[in-house]
N, C-alpha and C positions, 0 to 999 in steps of 0.2 A: 482036574477039578470038573465036576459036572453041575449043571443048573439044577437047583432044587425044585423048580417048577416043571420043567419038561425033560430033565435029564440030558439036555444037549451039552455039547462041549463048550467050555468057557475059553475065551481068548483075550489076551491083554490088549486093551484099546483105550479110547477116551469116550466118555458118554456125558450127556447133559444132565444137570441136576436142577430141578425146579421146586420151589416151595411158595405157597401162599400162606402168610403168617401175620397175625396181629396188625393187619392193615397195610401190609406191603407184599410185594411179589419179588422174589429173587430168582434169577436164572443164571446159572454158571454153565458155559457151553462145553468146555473140554476138560472134564475131571478124569484123571486116570482111574480105570476100573477094569474089572473082569466082565466081559459081555458075552452072553450066550449067543453062539452062532446060529442057533435054531430059532429061539423066540425073541432074542434081543434084550432080555432082562439084564440090567447092569448090577454088579455087586461092587460097591466101593470099598477100597482098602481102609483099614483102621486109621492110618495117618490122614487120609483125605477126609474121613468122617469127623475126626477130631478137629481138623482145620475148619470145616464147614460149621461145626457146632460152635466154635469160638467166634466165627464170623457172625453167626446168628445172634449170639449173646450180645455182641457189640452193637449190632444193628438194633436189637430190641431196646437196649439202653438209650441209644440215640433217638429212636422214634418216640420213646417215652418222654425224653427231654423236649422234643419238638411239640408233642401234644400238650405238655404243661405250659409252654409259652403261648400257644394258640388260644 
């Protein structure tokens, strides 16, 4: 597998994931990913992306509930 940005070789590693969203910041430090050995671009596998999306939906709901109480 080659990187779609620089055509470098991808290697199975762990990479951080960061998102700023709807008034909160989420950082996950060690998500399994394919990481380019040349430019460092991570590609997260489908199962990891699905888990992150479920987590974000849950956090969105919880932050909406907090905002309604405030």
